[in-house]
Steps between C-alpha positions, in 0.01 A plus 500: 500500500440703186342845458148364448517291817646793691208722399250232606669469839542872564197550724541177695857616566392850604230348723758264652292203386739354245620143551853481647642317195354760264623785720865413444451463127299825487767696687774348287320610183453853637874516562570406139225680306491881513156511330336273758678679784365832368149354486539369854620840628208677328240271656675509838486881504144505362382276785689717749333816365156337505553393861592856598199645319267238644608592853375855445183434301224247550407373153175312446552122466371505140767754403771294668389183321504680166839653570659168600353328193646769276844481664493121458418542129135401515196683362342775712 
């Protein structure tokens, strides 16, 4: 797996929805590529922070949709 493929598979991996064959390749690439590992750690911690915030505040569904689109790289 190269860096581009790793970035495309980041959220399926974080959501535990990545295919088993891709999971091994993804994890292998993270072990070899400091840039991709750094990206993974950033998004892992970002999701963790968002989960903690979300537990304390009830955001309107429209705000959540916009936020998740932005995090995923889509337009607002």
